[in-house]
C-alpha positions, 0 to 999 in steps of 0.5 A, a space after each residue: 628167065 623167071 617165066 622159064 624157071 617157073 615153067 620148069 617146076 610147074 608143067 601147067 605154066 609151060 606154053 604149048 608152043 615156043 613162040 609164046 609172047 611174054 603176056 601169054 606166058 604170064 597168063 599161063 603163070 596165073 592159070 597155073 596158080 604161080 601168080 595172082 591177078 595183081 602180080 600179072 597186071 604189074 608184070 605185064 604193065 612193066 613189060 609193056 612199058 619197058 618194051 615201048 621204052 626200048 622201041 622208042 629209044 631205038 626209034 629216036 636213035 639214042 644209044 641202044 638200051 640207054 636212057 638219055 641223060 640229056 634233059 632235052 632228050 629225056 623230055 623228048 623220049 617222054 613225049 613219045 611215050 605220052 608222059 608229061 616230061 622226063 621226070 615223069 618218065 624217070 618216075 614211071 621207069 623207077 616205079 615199074 622196075 622196082 615193082 617188077 624186081 620185087 615180084 621176081 624176087 618173091 617168085 624166086 623165094 616161092 620157088 626156093 621153098 618148093 624145091 626144099 
């Protein structure tokens, strides 16, 4: 929704077609001056990781959208994501979600300043 909201206020951030992928939309935000390269990398990395996580959870037959609480299942999921163990998975998940949430909040604040 951050991508769509920003595109409403900046026509340069709008994709030419409706089926633009998230990475393409993030690149448009960089070209429109809405995100810098560092922010792009953080958001794109978080998106890729969370998408891969969602696919693996589904592939392994775990309840949809839920990170397993069972340590063995968590380790198994981590193995499918090429991470050392469940603790590494939880640490990566926390770091990426916190970083992306912070960037989204910063972008919202920038947009609020623009419409005042």
